[in-house]
Backbone atoms as SQL, in Angstrom:
CREATE TABLE atoms (id INTEGER PRIMARY KEY, chain TEXT, resi INTEGER, resn TEXT, atom TEXT, x REAL, y REAL, z REAL);
INSERT INTO atoms VALUES
  (1, 'A', 1, 'MET', 'N', 162.740, 116.553, 96.840),
  (2, 'A', 1, 'MET', 'CA', 161.589, 116.639, 95.962),
  (3, 'A', 1, 'MET', 'C', 161.658, 115.563, 94.875),
  (4, 'A', 2, 'GLU', 'N', 162.867, 115.254, 94.456),
  (5, 'A', 2, 'GLU', 'CA', 163.038, 114.237, 93.415),
  (6, 'A', 2, 'GLU', 'C', 162.661, 112.838, 93.926),
  (7, 'A', 3, 'VAL', 'N', 162.948, 112.580, 95.196),
  (8, 'A', 3, 'VAL', 'CA', 162.591, 111.286, 95.785),
  (9, 'A', 3, 'VAL', 'C', 161.069, 111.144, 95.851),
  (10, 'A', 4, 'LEU', 'N', 160.387, 112.218, 96.203),
  (11, 'A', 4, 'LEU', 'CA', 158.923, 112.199, 96.248),
  (12, 'A', 4, 'LEU', 'C', 158.333, 111.922, 94.872),
  (13, 'A', 5, 'LYS', 'N', 158.921, 112.518, 93.862),
  (14, 'A', 5, 'LYS', 'CA', 158.434, 112.298, 92.494),
  (15, 'A', 5, 'LYS', 'C', 158.626, 110.849, 92.063),
  (16, 'A', 6, 'ILE', 'N', 159.728, 110.253, 92.446),
  (17, 'A', 6, 'ILE', 'CA', 159.985, 108.848, 92.109),
  (18, 'A', 6, 'ILE', 'C', 158.996, 107.938, 92.827),
  (19, 'A', 7, 'ILE', 'N', 158.734, 108.218, 94.095),
  (20, 'A', 7, 'ILE', 'CA', 157.787, 107.402, 94.864),
  (21, 'A', 7, 'ILE', 'C', 156.381, 107.516, 94.288),
  (22, 'A', 8, 'VAL', 'N', 155.953, 108.730, 93.971),
  (23, 'A', 8, 'VAL', 'CA', 154.626, 108.942, 93.396),
  (24, 'A', 8, 'VAL', 'C', 154.519, 108.276, 92.027),
  (25, 'A', 9, 'THR', 'N', 155.590, 108.324, 91.243),
  (26, 'A', 9, 'THR', 'CA', 155.596, 107.680, 89.929),
  (27, 'A', 9, 'THR', 'C', 155.469, 106.167, 90.051),
  (28, 'A', 10, 'ILE', 'N', 156.157, 105.585, 91.014),
  (29, 'A', 10, 'ILE', 'CA', 156.068, 104.132, 91.225),
  (30, 'A', 10, 'ILE', 'C', 154.650, 103.741, 91.642),
  (31, 'A', 11, 'ILE', 'N', 154.058, 104.504, 92.558),
  (32, 'A', 11, 'ILE', 'CA', 152.681, 104.225, 92.978),
  (33, 'A', 11, 'ILE', 'C', 151.727, 104.382, 91.802),
  (34, 'A', 12, 'PHE', 'N', 151.963, 105.391, 90.966),
  (35, 'A', 12, 'PHE', 'CA', 151.126, 105.640, 89.792),
  (36, 'A', 12, 'PHE', 'C', 151.197, 104.473, 88.810),
  (37, 'A', 13, 'VAL', 'N', 152.389, 103.971, 88.559),
  (38, 'A', 13, 'VAL', 'CA', 152.549, 102.851, 87.629),
  (39, 'A', 13, 'VAL', 'C', 151.893, 101.588, 88.187),
  (40, 'A', 14, 'LEU', 'N', 152.042, 101.350, 89.476),
  (41, 'A', 14, 'LEU', 'CA', 151.394, 100.181, 90.095),
  (42, 'A', 14, 'LEU', 'C', 149.876, 100.302, 90.038),
  (43, 'A', 15, 'ALA', 'N', 149.357, 101.511, 90.250),
  (44, 'A', 15, 'ALA', 'CA', 147.914, 101.720, 90.153),
  (45, 'A', 15, 'ALA', 'C', 147.437, 101.502, 88.722),
  (46, 'A', 16, 'CYS', 'N', 148.220, 101.932, 87.749),
  (47, 'A', 16, 'CYS', 'CA', 147.858, 101.720, 86.337),
  (48, 'A', 16, 'CYS', 'C', 147.800, 100.238, 86.001),
  (49, 'A', 17, 'LEU', 'N', 148.786, 99.489, 86.452),
  (50, 'A', 17, 'LEU', 'CA', 148.806, 98.054, 86.183),
  (51, 'A', 17, 'LEU', 'C', 147.639, 97.346, 86.879),
  (52, 'A', 18, 'ALA', 'N', 147.388, 97.703, 88.131),
  (53, 'A', 18, 'ALA', 'CA', 146.286, 97.080, 88.867),
  (54, 'A', 18, 'ALA', 'C', 144.939, 97.435, 88.248),
  (55, 'A', 19, 'LEU', 'N', 144.786, 98.668, 87.780),
  (56, 'A', 19, 'LEU', 'CA', 143.549, 99.083, 87.128),
  (57, 'A', 19, 'LEU', 'C', 143.336, 98.304, 85.839),
  (58, 'A', 20, 'SER', 'N', 144.395, 98.095, 85.083),
  (59, 'A', 20, 'SER', 'CA', 144.284, 97.316, 83.843),
  (60, 'A', 20, 'SER', 'C', 143.863, 95.874, 84.134),
  (61, 'A', 21, 'VAL', 'N', 144.431, 95.286, 85.163),
  (62, 'A', 21, 'VAL', 'CA', 144.081, 93.912, 85.525),
  (63, 'A', 21, 'VAL', 'C', 142.625, 93.831, 85.972),
  (64, 'A', 22, 'CYS', 'N', 142.177, 94.800, 86.765),
  (65, 'A', 22, 'CYS', 'CA', 140.784, 94.792, 87.233),
  (66, 'A', 22, 'CYS', 'C', 139.800, 94.937, 86.083),
  (67, 'A', 23, 'VAL', 'N', 140.108, 95.803, 85.151),
  (68, 'A', 23, 'VAL', 'CA', 139.203, 96.003, 84.017),
  (69, 'A', 23, 'VAL', 'C', 139.157, 94.758, 83.138),
  (70, 'A', 24, 'LEU', 'N', 140.304, 94.143, 82.909),
  (71, 'A', 24, 'LEU', 'CA', 140.337, 92.951, 82.062),
  (72, 'A', 24, 'LEU', 'C', 139.706, 91.734, 82.744),
  (73, 'A', 25, 'ALA', 'N', 139.683, 91.705, 84.071),
  (74, 'A', 25, 'ALA', 'CA', 139.111, 90.564, 84.782),
  (75, 'A', 25, 'ALA', 'C', 137.588, 90.626, 84.877),
  (76, 'A', 26, 'GLN', 'N', 137.003, 91.775, 84.598),
  (77, 'A', 26, 'GLN', 'CA', 135.553, 91.909, 84.701),
  (78, 'A', 26, 'GLN', 'C', 134.859, 91.242, 83.531),
  (79, 'A', 27, 'GLU', 'N', 133.618, 90.779, 83.803),
  (80, 'A', 27, 'GLU', 'CA', 132.800, 90.178, 82.755),
  (81, 'A', 27, 'GLU', 'C', 132.060, 91.275, 82.003),
  (82, 'A', 28, 'GLY', 'N', 131.640, 90.961, 80.804),
  (83, 'A', 28, 'GLY', 'CA', 130.896, 91.919, 80.008),
  (84, 'A', 28, 'GLY', 'C', 129.485, 92.122, 80.524),
  (85, 'A', 29, 'LYS', 'N', 128.887, 93.228, 80.152),
  (86, 'A', 29, 'LYS', 'CA', 127.525, 93.547, 80.602),
  (87, 'A', 29, 'LYS', 'C', 126.462, 92.977, 79.664),
  (88, 'A', 30, 'SER', 'N', 126.839, 92.381, 78.561),
  (89, 'A', 30, 'SER', 'CA', 125.861, 91.911, 77.583),
  (90, 'A', 30, 'SER', 'C', 125.018, 90.747, 78.110),
  (91, 'A', 31, 'ALA', 'N', 125.516, 90.007, 79.080),
  (92, 'A', 31, 'ALA', 'CA', 124.752, 88.876, 79.616),
  (93, 'A', 31, 'ALA', 'C', 123.517, 89.351, 80.362),
  (94, 'A', 32, 'GLY', 'N', 123.559, 90.511, 80.982),
  (95, 'A', 32, 'GLY', 'CA', 122.417, 91.013, 81.730),
  (96, 'A', 32, 'GLY', 'C', 121.353, 91.636, 80.851),
  (97, 'A', 33, 'LEU', 'N', 121.649, 91.882, 79.591),
  (98, 'A', 33, 'LEU', 'CA', 120.703, 92.535, 78.695),
  (99, 'A', 33, 'LEU', 'C', 119.532, 91.627, 78.355),
  (100, 'A', 34, 'SER', 'N', 119.766, 90.347, 78.207),
  (101, 'A', 34, 'SER', 'CA', 118.685, 89.439, 77.826),
  (102, 'A', 34, 'SER', 'C', 117.637, 89.319, 78.929),
  (103, 'A', 35, 'GLY', 'N', 118.061, 89.397, 80.184),
  (104, 'A', 35, 'GLY', 'CA', 117.112, 89.329, 81.291),
  (105, 'A', 35, 'GLY', 'C', 116.222, 90.551, 81.362),
  (106, 'A', 36, 'SER', 'N', 116.748, 91.697, 81.011),
  (107, 'A', 36, 'SER', 'CA', 115.927, 92.906, 81.079),
  (108, 'A', 36, 'SER', 'C', 114.946, 92.977, 79.920),
  (109, 'A', 37, 'ILE', 'N', 115.290, 92.389, 78.794),
  (110, 'A', 37, 'ILE', 'CA', 114.374, 92.391, 77.650),
  (111, 'A', 37, 'ILE', 'C', 113.217, 91.423, 77.892),
  (112, 'A', 38, 'SER', 'N', 113.515, 90.261, 78.449),
  (113, 'A', 38, 'SER', 'CA', 112.465, 89.273, 78.671),
  (114, 'A', 38, 'SER', 'C', 111.623, 89.576, 79.902),
  (115, 'A', 39, 'GLY', 'N', 112.039, 90.513, 80.740),
  (116, 'A', 39, 'GLY', 'CA', 111.243, 90.913, 81.890),
  (117, 'A', 39, 'GLY', 'C', 111.361, 90.000, 83.085),
  (118, 'A', 40, 'LEU', 'N', 112.489, 89.338, 83.257),
  (119, 'A', 40, 'LEU', 'CA', 112.675, 88.457, 84.402),
  (120, 'A', 40, 'LEU', 'C', 112.798, 89.267, 85.685),
  (121, 'A', 41, 'ALA', 'N', 112.336, 88.695, 86.782),
  (122, 'A', 41, 'ALA', 'CA', 112.430, 89.355, 88.079),
  (123, 'A', 41, 'ALA', 'C', 113.861, 89.268, 88.600),
  (124, 'A', 42, 'ASP', 'N', 114.156, 90.052, 89.633),
  (125, 'A', 42, 'ASP', 'CA', 115.480, 90.006, 90.254),
  (126, 'A', 42, 'ASP', 'C', 115.727, 88.626, 90.840),
  (127, 'A', 43, 'THR', 'N', 116.926, 88.157, 90.646),
  (128, 'A', 43, 'THR', 'CA', 117.313, 86.867, 91.183),
  (129, 'A', 43, 'THR', 'C', 118.165, 87.092, 92.429),
  (130, 'A', 44, 'TYR', 'N', 118.504, 86.004, 93.081),
  (131, 'A', 44, 'TYR', 'CA', 119.396, 86.086, 94.242),
  (132, 'A', 44, 'TYR', 'C', 120.732, 86.666, 93.824),
  (133, 'A', 45, 'TRP', 'N', 121.213, 86.287, 92.648),
  (134, 'A', 45, 'TRP', 'CA', 122.489, 86.783, 92.138),
  (135, 'A', 45, 'TRP', 'C', 122.436, 88.289, 91.915),
  (136, 'A', 46, 'GLY', 'N', 121.338, 88.771, 91.367),
  (137, 'A', 46, 'GLY', 'CA', 121.216, 90.196, 91.090),
  (138, 'A', 46, 'GLY', 'C', 121.159, 91.035, 92.365),
  (139, 'A', 47, 'LYS', 'N', 120.558, 90.488, 93.397),
  (140, 'A', 47, 'LYS', 'CA', 120.433, 91.233, 94.656),
  (141, 'A', 47, 'LYS', 'C', 121.732, 91.250, 95.448),
  (142, 'A', 48, 'ASN', 'N', 122.552, 90.230, 95.303),
  (143, 'A', 48, 'ASN', 'CA', 123.788, 90.122, 96.086),
  (144, 'A', 48, 'ASN', 'C', 125.035, 90.280, 95.233),
  (145, 'A', 49, 'ARG', 'N', 124.924, 90.994, 94.153),
  (146, 'A', 49, 'ARG', 'CA', 126.047, 91.152, 93.238),
  (147, 'A', 49, 'ARG', 'C', 127.213, 91.894, 93.885),
  (148, 'A', 50, 'SER', 'N', 126.942, 92.830, 94.782),
  (149, 'A', 50, 'SER', 'CA', 128.017, 93.619, 95.377),
  (150, 'A', 50, 'SER', 'C', 128.910, 92.782, 96.293),
  (151, 'A', 51, 'ARG', 'N', 128.419, 91.653, 96.762),
  (152, 'A', 51, 'ARG', 'CA', 129.211, 90.788, 97.634),
  (153, 'A', 51, 'ARG', 'C', 130.008, 89.745, 96.863),
  (154, 'A', 52, 'SER', 'N', 129.837, 89.691, 95.564),
  (155, 'A', 52, 'SER', 'CA', 130.504, 88.673, 94.758),
  (156, 'A', 52, 'SER', 'C', 131.861, 89.174, 94.276),
  (157, 'A', 53, 'LYS', 'N', 132.529, 88.328, 93.510),
  (158, 'A', 53, 'LYS', 'CA', 133.823, 88.688, 92.929),
  (159, 'A', 53, 'LYS', 'C', 133.674, 89.872, 91.984),
  (160, 'A', 54, 'GLU', 'N', 132.609, 89.878, 91.201),
  (161, 'A', 54, 'GLU', 'CA', 132.398, 90.969, 90.253),
  (162, 'A', 54, 'GLU', 'C', 132.154, 92.286, 90.980),
  (163, 'A', 55, 'GLY', 'N', 131.440, 92.230, 92.098),
  (164, 'A', 55, 'GLY', 'CA', 131.222, 93.431, 92.899),
  (165, 'A', 55, 'GLY', 'C', 132.516, 93.962, 93.482),
  (166, 'A', 56, 'GLY', 'N', 133.360, 93.051, 93.928),
  (167, 'A', 56, 'GLY', 'CA', 134.670, 93.451, 94.445),
  (168, 'A', 56, 'GLY', 'C', 135.539, 94.065, 93.369),
  (169, 'A', 57, 'LEU', 'N', 135.472, 93.480, 92.164),
  (170, 'A', 57, 'LEU', 'CA', 136.242, 94.048, 91.057),
  (171, 'A', 57, 'LEU', 'C', 135.729, 95.434, 90.675),
  (172, 'A', 58, 'LEU', 'N', 134.423, 95.616, 90.745),
  (173, 'A', 58, 'LEU', 'CA', 133.854, 96.925, 90.433),
  (174, 'A', 58, 'LEU', 'C', 134.307, 97.975, 91.444),
  (175, 'A', 59, 'LYS', 'N', 134.276, 97.624, 92.726),
  (176, 'A', 59, 'LYS', 'CA', 134.730, 98.552, 93.764),
  (177, 'A', 59, 'LYS', 'C', 136.226, 98.845, 93.617),
  (178, 'A', 60, 'ALA', 'N', 137.020, 97.818, 93.311),
  (179, 'A', 60, 'ALA', 'CA', 138.450, 98.022, 93.123),
  (180, 'A', 60, 'ALA', 'C', 138.724, 98.897, 91.903),
  (181, 'A', 61, 'THR', 'N', 137.940, 98.716, 90.841),
  (182, 'A', 61, 'THR', 'CA', 138.109, 99.533, 89.643),
  (183, 'A', 61, 'THR', 'C', 137.817, 100.995, 89.936),
  (184, 'A', 62, 'ILE', 'N', 136.773, 101.253, 90.697),
  (185, 'A', 62, 'ILE', 'CA', 136.431, 102.631, 91.044),
  (186, 'A', 62, 'ILE', 'C', 137.526, 103.247, 91.918),
  (187, 'A', 63, 'ALA', 'N', 137.981, 102.500, 92.918),
  (188, 'A', 63, 'ALA', 'CA', 139.019, 103.019, 93.810),
  (189, 'A', 63, 'ALA', 'C', 140.325, 103.268, 93.055),
  (190, 'A', 64, 'LEU', 'N', 140.701, 102.329, 92.196),
  (191, 'A', 64, 'LEU', 'CA', 141.948, 102.487, 91.448),
  (192, 'A', 64, 'LEU', 'C', 141.860, 103.604, 90.421),
  (193, 'A', 65, 'SER', 'N', 140.680, 103.825, 89.854),
  (194, 'A', 65, 'SER', 'CA', 140.555, 104.932, 88.907),
  (195, 'A', 65, 'SER', 'C', 140.658, 106.279, 89.625),
  (196, 'A', 66, 'VAL', 'N', 140.132, 106.362, 90.843),
  (197, 'A', 66, 'VAL', 'CA', 140.290, 107.593, 91.629),
  (198, 'A', 66, 'VAL', 'C', 141.760, 107.813, 91.963),
  (199, 'A', 67, 'ILE', 'N', 142.444, 106.752, 92.383),
  (200, 'A', 67, 'ILE', 'CA', 143.880, 106.847, 92.672),
  (201, 'A', 67, 'ILE', 'C', 144.647, 107.262, 91.419),
  (202, 'A', 68, 'PHE', 'N', 144.275, 106.695, 90.275),
  (203, 'A', 68, 'PHE', 'CA', 144.920, 107.030, 89.009),
  (204, 'A', 68, 'PHE', 'C', 144.798, 108.521, 88.708),
  (205, 'A', 69, 'PHE', 'N', 143.599, 109.072, 88.819),
  (206, 'A', 69, 'PHE', 'CA', 143.405, 110.484, 88.507),
  (207, 'A', 69, 'PHE', 'C', 144.074, 111.398, 89.525),
  (208, 'A', 70, 'VAL', 'N', 144.021, 111.042, 90.802),
  (209, 'A', 70, 'VAL', 'CA', 144.654, 111.872, 91.821),
  (210, 'A', 70, 'VAL', 'C', 146.168, 111.908, 91.625),
  (211, 'A', 71, 'PHE', 'N', 146.771, 110.745, 91.397),
  (212, 'A', 71, 'PHE', 'CA', 148.210, 110.714, 91.228),
  (213, 'A', 71, 'PHE', 'C', 148.655, 111.319, 89.905),
  (214, 'A', 72, 'SER', 'N', 147.817, 111.269, 88.886),
  (215, 'A', 72, 'SER', 'CA', 148.183, 111.942, 87.641),
  (216, 'A', 72, 'SER', 'C', 148.186, 113.459, 87.827),
  (217, 'A', 73, 'ILE', 'N', 147.250, 113.976, 88.624),
  (218, 'A', 73, 'ILE', 'CA', 147.255, 115.411, 88.923),
  (219, 'A', 73, 'ILE', 'C', 148.455, 115.772, 89.803),
  (220, 'A', 74, 'VAL', 'N', 148.754, 114.938, 90.789),
  (221, 'A', 74, 'VAL', 'CA', 149.900, 115.194, 91.664),
  (222, 'A', 74, 'VAL', 'C', 151.195, 115.181, 90.859),
  (223, 'A', 75, 'LEU', 'N', 151.332, 114.234, 89.939),
  (224, 'A', 75, 'LEU', 'CA', 152.546, 114.190, 89.115),
  (225, 'A', 75, 'LEU', 'C', 152.654, 115.407, 88.207),
  (226, 'A', 76, 'ASN', 'N', 151.536, 115.927, 87.771),
  (227, 'A', 76, 'ASN', 'CA', 151.553, 117.105, 86.922),
  (228, 'A', 76, 'ASN', 'C', 151.960, 118.345, 87.721),
  (229, 'A', 77, 'VAL', 'N', 151.555, 118.403, 88.982),
  (230, 'A', 77, 'VAL', 'CA', 151.871, 119.564, 89.820),
  (231, 'A', 77, 'VAL', 'C', 153.333, 119.544, 90.256),
  (232, 'A', 78, 'ILE', 'N', 153.847, 118.361, 90.541),
  (233, 'A', 78, 'ILE', 'CA', 155.235, 118.238, 91.027),
  (234, 'A', 78, 'ILE', 'C', 156.222, 118.677, 89.973);
């Protein structure tokens, strides 16, 4: 049981570090605010955002945050 706890703790710490890197690598949302105020139409960038680097970072952030919460609950139960 102790080996399992060590393995889960290592995975948890790696997920925490990766989540921190993903959050820090993302751009701020303030750049998109000016387009919505001026009423600009959707651009090619806006329609294909999920395929870009920022979209990948967003998906990774969501996945890593789920892993973070699941492993924090598992560590609490162990």
